[in-house]
PDB file with one MODEL, atoms N, CA, C and O in Angstrom:
MODEL        1
ATOM      1  N   MET A   1      22.831  14.060  15.779  1.00  0.00           N
ATOM      2  CA  MET A   1      21.453  14.782  16.311  1.00  0.00           C
ATOM      3  C   MET A   1      21.352  15.935  15.422  1.00  0.00           C
ATOM      4  O   MET A   1      22.330  16.465  14.895  1.00  0.00           O
ATOM      5  N   ALA A   2      19.964  16.363  15.247  1.00  0.00           N
ATOM      6  CA  ALA A   2      19.710  17.470  14.539  1.00  0.00           C
ATOM      7  C   ALA A   2      19.620  18.541  15.372  1.00  0.00           C
ATOM      8  O   ALA A   2      19.356  18.425  16.569  1.00  0.00           O
ATOM      9  N   ASN A   3      19.882  19.889  14.658  1.00  0.00           N
ATOM     10  CA  ASN A   3      19.726  21.050  15.505  1.00  0.00           C
ATOM     11  C   ASN A   3      19.013  21.969  14.641  1.00  0.00           C
ATOM     12  O   ASN A   3      19.432  22.213  13.510  1.00  0.00           O
ATOM     13  N   ILE A   4      17.713  22.613  15.217  1.00  0.00           N
ATOM     14  CA  ILE A   4      16.986  23.188  14.853  1.00  0.00           C
ATOM     15  C   ILE A   4      17.288  24.743  14.710  1.00  0.00           C
ATOM     16  O   ILE A   4      17.063  25.425  15.710  1.00  0.00           O
ATOM     17  N   ILE A   5      17.625  25.182  13.918  1.00  0.00           N
ATOM     18  CA  ILE A   5      17.986  27.085  13.878  1.00  0.00           C
ATOM     19  C   ILE A   5      16.810  27.843  13.386  1.00  0.00           C
ATOM     20  O   ILE A   5      16.208  27.841  12.313  1.00  0.00           O
ATOM     21  N   GLU A   6      16.673  28.465  14.450  1.00  0.00           N
ATOM     22  CA  GLU A   6      15.337  29.719  14.380  1.00  0.00           C
ATOM     23  C   GLU A   6      15.762  30.577  13.401  1.00  0.00           C
ATOM     24  O   GLU A   6      16.902  30.990  13.185  1.00  0.00           O
ATOM     25  N   ASN A   7      14.418  30.877  12.653  1.00  0.00           N
ATOM     26  CA  ASN A   7      14.428  31.931  11.222  1.00  0.00           C
ATOM     27  C   ASN A   7      13.317  32.825  11.587  1.00  0.00           C
ATOM     28  O   ASN A   7      12.153  32.487  11.374  1.00  0.00           O
ATOM     29  N   LEU A   8      13.706  34.247  12.269  1.00  0.00           N
ATOM     30  CA  LEU A   8      12.855  35.251  12.209  1.00  0.00           C
ATOM     31  C   LEU A   8      11.664  35.535  11.230  1.00  0.00           C
ATOM     32  O   LEU A   8      10.507  35.882  11.467  1.00  0.00           O
ATOM     33  N   TYR A   9      12.369  35.257   9.961  1.00  0.00           N
ATOM     34  CA  TYR A   9      11.703  35.751   8.735  1.00  0.00           C
ATOM     35  C   TYR A   9      11.339  34.698   7.777  1.00  0.00           C
ATOM     36  O   TYR A   9      11.108  34.992   6.604  1.00  0.00           O
ATOM     37  N   GLY A  10      11.272  33.459   8.216  1.00  0.00           N
ATOM     38  CA  GLY A  10      10.552  32.336   7.713  1.00  0.00           C
ATOM     39  C   GLY A  10      10.497  31.104   8.366  1.00  0.00           C
ATOM     40  O   GLY A  10      10.302  31.007   9.578  1.00  0.00           O
ATOM     41  N   ARG A  11      10.688  29.999   7.484  1.00  0.00           N
ATOM     42  CA  ARG A  11      11.054  28.511   8.208  1.00  0.00           C
ATOM     43  C   ARG A  11      12.074  28.123   8.849  1.00  0.00           C
ATOM     44  O   ARG A  11      13.202  28.272   8.377  1.00  0.00           O
ATOM     45  N   ARG A  12      11.883  27.623   9.896  1.00  0.00           N
ATOM     46  CA  ARG A  12      13.135  27.071  10.680  1.00  0.00           C
ATOM     47  C   ARG A  12      13.884  26.192   9.862  1.00  0.00           C
ATOM     48  O   ARG A  12      13.256  25.555   9.016  1.00  0.00           O
ATOM     49  N   VAL A  13      15.168  26.031   9.958  1.00  0.00           N
ATOM     50  CA  VAL A  13      16.230  25.108   9.161  1.00  0.00           C
ATOM     51  C   VAL A  13      16.405  23.996  10.267  1.00  0.00           C
ATOM     52  O   VAL A  13      16.310  24.129  11.487  1.00  0.00           O
ATOM     53  N   ILE A  14      16.695  22.828   9.504  1.00  0.00           N
ATOM     54  CA  ILE A  14      17.287  21.860  10.503  1.00  0.00           C
ATOM     55  C   ILE A  14      18.673  21.383  10.109  1.00  0.00           C
ATOM     56  O   ILE A  14      18.723  20.925   8.968  1.00  0.00           O
ATOM     57  N   LYS A  15      19.801  21.385  10.788  1.00  0.00           N
ATOM     58  CA  LYS A  15      20.886  20.854  10.360  1.00  0.00           C
ATOM     59  C   LYS A  15      21.114  19.857  10.839  1.00  0.00           C
ATOM     60  O   LYS A  15      20.848  19.638  12.021  1.00  0.00           O
ATOM     61  N   MET A  16      21.841  18.708   9.803  1.00  0.00           N
ATOM     62  CA  MET A  16      21.464  17.506  10.310  1.00  0.00           C
ATOM     63  C   MET A  16      22.853  16.860  10.510  1.00  0.00           C
ATOM     64  O   MET A  16      23.805  17.469  10.024  1.00  0.00           O
ATOM     65  N   SER A  17      23.081  15.735  11.148  1.00  0.00           N
ATOM     66  CA  SER A  17      24.517  14.993  11.086  1.00  0.00           C
ATOM     67  C   SER A  17      24.833  14.083  10.243  1.00  0.00           C
ATOM     68  O   SER A  17      23.781  13.662   9.762  1.00  0.00           O
ATOM     69  N   THR A  18      25.896  13.443   9.717  1.00  0.00           N
ATOM     70  CA  THR A  18      25.960  12.793   8.666  1.00  0.00           C
ATOM     71  C   THR A  18      25.111  11.292   9.207  1.00  0.00           C
ATOM     72  O   THR A  18      24.510  10.483   8.502  1.00  0.00           O
ATOM     73  N   ASP A  19      25.279  11.282  10.413  1.00  0.00           N
ATOM     74  CA  ASP A  19      24.361  10.173  10.874  1.00  0.00           C
ATOM     75  C   ASP A  19      22.788  10.000  10.714  1.00  0.00           C
ATOM     76  O   ASP A  19      22.210   8.957  10.409  1.00  0.00           O
ATOM     77  N   ASP A  20      22.028  11.641  11.071  1.00  0.00           N
ATOM     78  CA  ASP A  20      21.151  11.575  10.369  1.00  0.00           C
ATOM     79  C   ASP A  20      20.610  11.447   8.883  1.00  0.00           C
ATOM     80  O   ASP A  20      19.457  11.140   8.582  1.00  0.00           O
ATOM     81  N   VAL A  21      21.717  11.757   7.948  1.00  0.00           N
ATOM     82  CA  VAL A  21      21.382  11.659   6.511  1.00  0.00           C
ATOM     83  C   VAL A  21      21.430  10.319   6.513  1.00  0.00           C
ATOM     84  O   VAL A  21      20.352   9.738   6.383  1.00  0.00           O
ATOM     85  N   ILE A  22      22.521   9.605   6.642  1.00  0.00           N
ATOM     86  CA  ILE A  22      22.609   7.962   6.584  1.00  0.00           C
ATOM     87  C   ILE A  22      21.388   7.334   6.763  1.00  0.00           C
ATOM     88  O   ILE A  22      20.835   6.482   6.067  1.00  0.00           O
ATOM     89  N   SER A  23      20.993   7.951   7.942  1.00  0.00           N
ATOM     90  CA  SER A  23      19.640   7.249   8.396  1.00  0.00           C
ATOM     91  C   SER A  23      18.523   7.493   7.722  1.00  0.00           C
ATOM     92  O   SER A  23      17.660   6.616   7.659  1.00  0.00           O
ATOM     93  N   ILE A  24      18.348   8.751   7.093  1.00  0.00           N
ATOM     94  CA  ILE A  24      17.175   8.890   6.180  1.00  0.00           C
ATOM     95  C   ILE A  24      17.158   8.007   4.964  1.00  0.00           C
ATOM     96  O   ILE A  24      16.280   7.231   4.587  1.00  0.00           O
ATOM     97  N   VAL A  25      18.637   8.378   4.293  1.00  0.00           N
ATOM     98  CA  VAL A  25      18.866   7.481   3.028  1.00  0.00           C
ATOM     99  C   VAL A  25      18.764   6.120   3.043  1.00  0.00           C
ATOM    100  O   VAL A  25      18.331   5.455   2.102  1.00  0.00           O
ATOM    101  N   ARG A  26      19.189   5.646   4.190  1.00  0.00           N
ATOM    102  CA  ARG A  26      18.832   3.992   4.584  1.00  0.00           C
ATOM    103  C   ARG A  26      17.389   3.677   4.249  1.00  0.00           C
ATOM    104  O   ARG A  26      17.092   2.812   3.425  1.00  0.00           O
ATOM    105  N   GLU A  27      16.463   4.435   4.937  1.00  0.00           N
ATOM    106  CA  GLU A  27      15.220   4.340   4.910  1.00  0.00           C
ATOM    107  C   GLU A  27      14.523   4.797   3.545  1.00  0.00           C
ATOM    108  O   GLU A  27      13.371   4.441   3.296  1.00  0.00           O
ATOM    109  N   TYR A  28      15.007   5.324   2.970  1.00  0.00           N
ATOM    110  CA  TYR A  28      14.498   5.446   1.265  1.00  0.00           C
ATOM    111  C   TYR A  28      14.940   4.535   0.730  1.00  0.00           C
ATOM    112  O   TYR A  28      14.251   4.104  -0.195  1.00  0.00           O
ATOM    113  N   GLN A  29      16.352   3.755   1.045  1.00  0.00           N
ATOM    114  CA  GLN A  29      16.741   2.709  -0.205  1.00  0.00           C
ATOM    115  C   GLN A  29      15.933   1.790   0.113  1.00  0.00           C
ATOM    116  O   GLN A  29      15.480   1.145  -0.833  1.00  0.00           O
ATOM    117  N   ASN A  30      15.496   1.427   1.458  1.00  0.00           N
ATOM    118  CA  ASN A  30      14.757   0.283   1.864  1.00  0.00           C
ATOM    119  C   ASN A  30      13.255   0.252   1.108  1.00  0.00           C
ATOM    120  O   ASN A  30      12.702  -0.717   0.589  1.00  0.00           O
ATOM    121  N   THR A  31      12.854   1.432   1.204  1.00  0.00           N
ATOM    122  CA  THR A  31      11.606   1.713   0.662  1.00  0.00           C
ATOM    123  C   THR A  31      11.726   1.727  -0.524  1.00  0.00           C
ATOM    124  O   THR A  31      11.104   0.760  -0.965  1.00  0.00           O
ATOM    125  N   ALA A  32      12.137   2.230  -1.231  1.00  0.00           N
ATOM    126  CA  ALA A  32      12.574   2.361  -3.178  1.00  0.00           C
ATOM    127  C   ALA A  32      12.827   1.027  -3.605  1.00  0.00           C
ATOM    128  O   ALA A  32      12.498   0.668  -4.736  1.00  0.00           O
ATOM    129  N   GLY A  33      13.444   0.179  -2.707  1.00  0.00           N
ATOM    130  CA  GLY A  33      14.031  -0.924  -3.540  1.00  0.00           C
ATOM    131  C   GLY A  33      12.774  -1.937  -3.726  1.00  0.00           C
ATOM    132  O   GLY A  33      12.772  -2.798  -4.605  1.00  0.00           O
ATOM    133  N   THR A  34      12.028  -1.804  -3.085  1.00  0.00           N
ATOM    134  CA  THR A  34      10.600  -2.522  -3.580  1.00  0.00           C
ATOM    135  C   THR A  34       9.620  -1.994  -4.109  1.00  0.00           C
ATOM    136  O   THR A  34       8.510  -2.438  -3.815  1.00  0.00           O
ATOM    137  N   HIS A  35       9.731  -0.946  -4.997  1.00  0.00           N
ATOM    138  CA  HIS A  35       8.972  -0.382  -5.709  1.00  0.00           C
ATOM    139  C   HIS A  35       9.416   0.032  -7.353  1.00  0.00           C
ATOM    140  O   HIS A  35      10.506   0.503  -7.679  1.00  0.00           O
ATOM    141  N   SER A  36       8.640  -0.177  -7.977  1.00  0.00           N
ATOM    142  CA  SER A  36       8.985   0.247  -9.952  1.00  0.00           C
ATOM    143  C   SER A  36       8.833   1.492 -10.307  1.00  0.00           C
ATOM    144  O   SER A  36       9.577   2.063 -11.104  1.00  0.00           O
ATOM    145  N   SER A  37       7.780   2.046  -9.694  1.00  0.00           N
ATOM    146  CA  SER A  37       7.481   3.406 -10.262  1.00  0.00           C
ATOM    147  C   SER A  37       7.239   4.022  -9.107  1.00  0.00           C
ATOM    148  O   SER A  37       6.748   3.646  -8.042  1.00  0.00           O
ATOM    149  N   TYR A  38       7.958   5.723  -9.759  1.00  0.00           N
ATOM    150  CA  TYR A  38       7.789   7.061  -9.271  1.00  0.00           C
ATOM    151  C   TYR A  38       6.295   7.163  -8.398  1.00  0.00           C
ATOM    152  O   TYR A  38       6.429   7.550  -7.238  1.00  0.00           O
ATOM    153  N   ASN A  39       5.029   6.882  -8.805  1.00  0.00           N
ATOM    154  CA  ASN A  39       4.118   6.971  -8.141  1.00  0.00           C
ATOM    155  C   ASN A  39       3.631   6.134  -7.092  1.00  0.00           C
ATOM    156  O   ASN A  39       2.754   6.442  -6.285  1.00  0.00           O
ATOM    157  N   GLU A  40       4.409   4.792  -7.170  1.00  0.00           N
ATOM    158  CA  GLU A  40       4.515   3.702  -6.224  1.00  0.00           C
ATOM    159  C   GLU A  40       5.146   4.100  -4.666  1.00  0.00           C
ATOM    160  O   GLU A  40       4.709   3.953  -3.524  1.00  0.00           O
ATOM    161  N   LEU A  41       6.654   4.794  -5.352  1.00  0.00           N
ATOM    162  CA  LEU A  41       7.429   5.063  -3.975  1.00  0.00           C
ATOM    163  C   LEU A  41       7.002   6.309  -3.626  1.00  0.00           C
ATOM    164  O   LEU A  41       7.288   6.524  -2.448  1.00  0.00           O
ATOM    165  N   ARG A  42       6.209   7.596  -4.358  1.00  0.00           N
ATOM    166  CA  ARG A  42       5.635   8.534  -3.562  1.00  0.00           C
ATOM    167  C   ARG A  42       4.629   8.063  -2.610  1.00  0.00           C
ATOM    168  O   ARG A  42       4.630   8.572  -1.489  1.00  0.00           O
ATOM    169  N   GLU A  43       3.496   6.874  -2.996  1.00  0.00           N
ATOM    170  CA  GLU A  43       2.622   6.513  -2.023  1.00  0.00           C
ATOM    171  C   GLU A  43       3.193   6.003  -0.787  1.00  0.00           C
ATOM    172  O   GLU A  43       2.594   6.325   0.239  1.00  0.00           O
ATOM    173  N   LYS A  44       4.214   5.282  -0.674  1.00  0.00           N
ATOM    174  CA  LYS A  44       4.531   4.285   0.071  1.00  0.00           C
ATOM    175  C   LYS A  44       5.595   5.432   0.988  1.00  0.00           C
ATOM    176  O   LYS A  44       5.562   5.401   2.218  1.00  0.00           O
ATOM    177  N   LEU A  45       6.279   6.166   0.438  1.00  0.00           N
ATOM    178  CA  LEU A  45       6.954   7.328   1.440  1.00  0.00           C
ATOM    179  C   LEU A  45       5.780   8.414   2.123  1.00  0.00           C
ATOM    180  O   LEU A  45       5.927   8.997   3.196  1.00  0.00           O
ATOM    181  N   ASP A  46       4.850   8.498   1.413  1.00  0.00           N
ATOM    182  CA  ASP A  46       3.868   9.448   2.069  1.00  0.00           C
ATOM    183  C   ASP A  46       3.204   8.781   3.518  1.00  0.00           C
ATOM    184  O   ASP A  46       2.821   9.449   4.478  1.00  0.00           O
ATOM    185  N   SER A  47       3.180   7.429   3.417  1.00  0.00           N
ATOM    186  CA  SER A  47       2.775   6.539   4.418  1.00  0.00           C
ATOM    187  C   SER A  47       3.696   6.473   5.575  1.00  0.00           C
ATOM    188  O   SER A  47       3.255   6.141   6.675  1.00  0.00           O
ATOM    189  N   HIS A  48       5.020   6.784   5.392  1.00  0.00           N
ATOM    190  CA  HIS A  48       6.293   6.900   6.332  1.00  0.00           C
ATOM    191  C   HIS A  48       6.001   8.308   7.280  1.00  0.00           C
ATOM    192  O   HIS A  48       5.442   9.363   6.980  1.00  0.00           O
ATOM    193  N   GLU A  49       6.512   7.932   8.312  1.00  0.00           N
ATOM    194  CA  GLU A  49       7.098   9.286   8.655  1.00  0.00           C
ATOM    195  C   GLU A  49       8.485   9.523   9.621  1.00  0.00           C
ATOM    196  O   GLU A  49       8.571   8.954  10.710  1.00  0.00           O
ATOM    197  N   PHE A  50       9.424  10.307   9.175  1.00  0.00           N
ATOM    198  CA  PHE A  50      10.633  10.400   9.412  1.00  0.00           C
ATOM    199  C   PHE A  50      10.997  11.199  10.310  1.00  0.00           C
ATOM    200  O   PHE A  50      10.868  12.405  10.098  1.00  0.00           O
ATOM    201  N   TYR A  51      11.525  10.749  11.501  1.00  0.00           N
ATOM    202  CA  TYR A  51      11.788  11.893  12.566  1.00  0.00           C
ATOM    203  C   TYR A  51      13.515  11.895  12.592  1.00  0.00           C
ATOM    204  O   TYR A  51      14.179  10.938  12.195  1.00  0.00           O
ATOM    205  N   ILE A  52      13.994  12.938  13.043  1.00  0.00           N
ATOM    206  CA  ILE A  52      15.319  13.068  13.389  1.00  0.00           C
ATOM    207  C   ILE A  52      15.306  14.003  14.837  1.00  0.00           C
ATOM    208  O   ILE A  52      14.743  15.050  15.155  1.00  0.00           O
ATOM    209  N   PRO A  53      16.294  12.987  15.585  1.00  0.00           N
ATOM    210  CA  PRO A  53      16.023  13.770  16.974  1.00  0.00           C
ATOM    211  C   PRO A  53      16.728  15.182  17.186  1.00  0.00           C
ATOM    212  O   PRO A  53      17.666  15.543  16.475  1.00  0.00           O
ATOM    213  N   GLU A  54      16.238  15.902  18.154  1.00  0.00           N
ATOM    214  CA  GLU A  54      16.935  17.645  18.193  1.00  0.00           C
ATOM    215  C   GLU A  54      17.953  17.272  18.857  1.00  0.00           C
ATOM    216  O   GLU A  54      17.999  16.112  19.267  1.00  0.00           O
ATOM    217  N   ASP A  55      19.156  18.314  19.148  1.00  0.00           N
ATOM    218  CA  ASP A  55      20.160  18.125  19.581  1.00  0.00           C
ATOM    219  C   ASP A  55      19.893  19.029  20.926  1.00  0.00           C
ATOM    220  O   ASP A  55      19.484  20.185  20.815  1.00  0.00           O
ATOM    221  N   PRO A  56      20.125  18.488  22.074  1.00  0.00           N
ATOM    222  CA  PRO A  56      19.884  19.207  23.439  1.00  0.00           C
ATOM    223  C   PRO A  56      20.593  20.079  23.701  1.00  0.00           C
ATOM    224  O   PRO A  56      21.808  20.019  23.509  1.00  0.00           O
ATOM    225  N   LEU A  57      19.871  21.283  24.298  1.00  0.00           N
ATOM    226  CA  LEU A  57      20.830  22.758  24.238  1.00  0.00           C
ATOM    227  C   LEU A  57      21.711  22.537  25.388  1.00  0.00           C
ATOM    228  O   LEU A  57      22.558  23.378  25.687  1.00  0.00           O
TER     229      LEU A  57
ENDMDL
END
């Protein structure tokens, strides 16, 4: 689960677990495996939304 760390002076930081990272990398690899160019990959990833669950307090 991801944990959002507040920052009073800028953007919040999201601390991710190993499982979160593996999940995002897996999605990237599934998408990247079917595209040959950087631009094609960017266009495909731009159409995806990636979510990480927030760690409950």
